[in-house]
C-alpha positions in Angstrom: 7.3 -2.1 0.4 4.5 -3.3 2.5 3.2 -1.1 5.4 2.8 -3.2 8.5 1.5 -0.7 11.1 -1.5 -2.7 12.3 0.3 -5.9 13.0 3.2 -4.1 14.7 0.7 -2.2 16.9 -1.2 -5.4 17.7 2.0 -7.1 18.8 2.3 -4.2 21.3 -1.3 -4.6 22.5 -2.7 -1.6 20.6 -5.8 -2.7 18.8 -7.5 0.5 17.7 -6.3 3.4 15.6 -7.6 5.8 18.3 -5.3 4.2 20.9 -2.3 4.7 18.7 -3.4 8.2 17.8 -3.6 9.1 21.5 -0.1 7.6 22.2 1.4 9.5 19.3 -0.1 12.7 20.5 1.4 12.2 24.0 4.8 12.0 22.2 4.1 15.3 20.3 2.8 13.9 17.0 -0.7 15.1 16.5 -2.3 13.3 13.5 -5.8 14.1 12.2 -8.4 11.3 12.3 -8.4 11.1 8.5 -4.6 10.8 8.3 -4.6 8.2 11.2 -7.3 6.2 9.4 -5.1 6.1 6.3 -2.0 5.0 8.3 -4.0 2.4 10.1 -6.0 0.8 7.3 -4.0 1.4 4.2 -0.6 2.0 2.8 0.5 5.6 3.1 1.5 7.4 -0.1 3.8 9.7 1.9 5.0 9.9 5.4 7.5 12.2 7.1 10.6 10.5 8.4 10.1 12.2 11.7 6.7 10.6 12.0 8.4 7.2 11.6 10.7 8.0 14.5 7.8 8.8 16.8 5.8 5.7 15.7 8.8 3.5 16.4 9.3 5.0 19.8 5.6 4.6 20.7 5.5 1.0 19.5 9.0 0.1 20.7 9.8 -1.2 17.2 12.4 -0.9 14.5 11.7 0.6 11.0 11.9 -2.9 9.6 8.9 -3.9 11.6 6.8 -1.2 9.9 8.2 -1.4 6.4 8.5 -4.9 4.9 10.6 -5.1 1.7 9.1 -7.0 -1.2 11.9 -7.4 -3.7 10.0 -10.0 -5.7 7.7 -7.2 -6.9 10.5 -5.2 -8.5 10.6 -5.9 -12.3 14.0 -7.1 -13.5 15.3 -6.2 -17.0 14.2 -8.9 -19.5 11.5 -10.3 -17.3 7.8 -9.8 -17.9 5.7 -8.2 -15.2 2.5 -9.9 -14.1 0.5 -7.4 -16.0 2.4 -7.9 -19.2 2.1 -11.6 -18.9 -1.7 -11.3 -18.4 -2.0 -9.1 -21.5 0.1 -11.6 -23.5 -2.0 -14.5 -22.3 -5.3 -12.8 -23.2 -4.2 -12.5 -26.8 -5.1 -9.7 -29.2 -8.1 -7.5 -28.4 -11.4 -8.6 -29.8 -12.8 -6.0 -32.3 -16.6 -6.1 -32.6 -17.7 -6.5 -36.2 -20.9 -6.3 -38.0 -22.4 -9.2 -39.8 -21.1 -8.0 -43.1 -17.5 -8.1 -41.6 -17.0 -4.4 -41.2 -15.8 -3.0 -37.9 -18.2 -1.2 -35.6 -17.5 2.5 -34.9 -15.7 3.1 -31.6 -17.8 3.9 -28.6 
C-alpha cells in the first residue's frame, strides 16, 4: 500500500500539514505535531480506523484516495523478489584472503 495523504490534501487545496491538523482538530481529531508530521511526510506504520474516517470527511475523499494498492509488490509463490534477484546477480560473497591463500579472520 502507498500512503497518499499529501496529494489528496493538495487536490483539496491544503498545502501544509498544520492546515490539515487544524481542520482535523475542528472535527474532533487532535493529533500531535510529531504524529501529524509522520502522517504528512511519511507512510504511517499504524493508524486507527476512526482517524481514517475523520481524514476522509475533512478532505472529502474516499479511502481509496488515501491508500493506493500496489499488488505488484506482493511476492508470488515461485517468483523471486527484487532483493533475491539482486543477491543472485551479485554472485557468491567475496572472502578476503591473505597472500598465502588463507582466509582472514572475521572482523
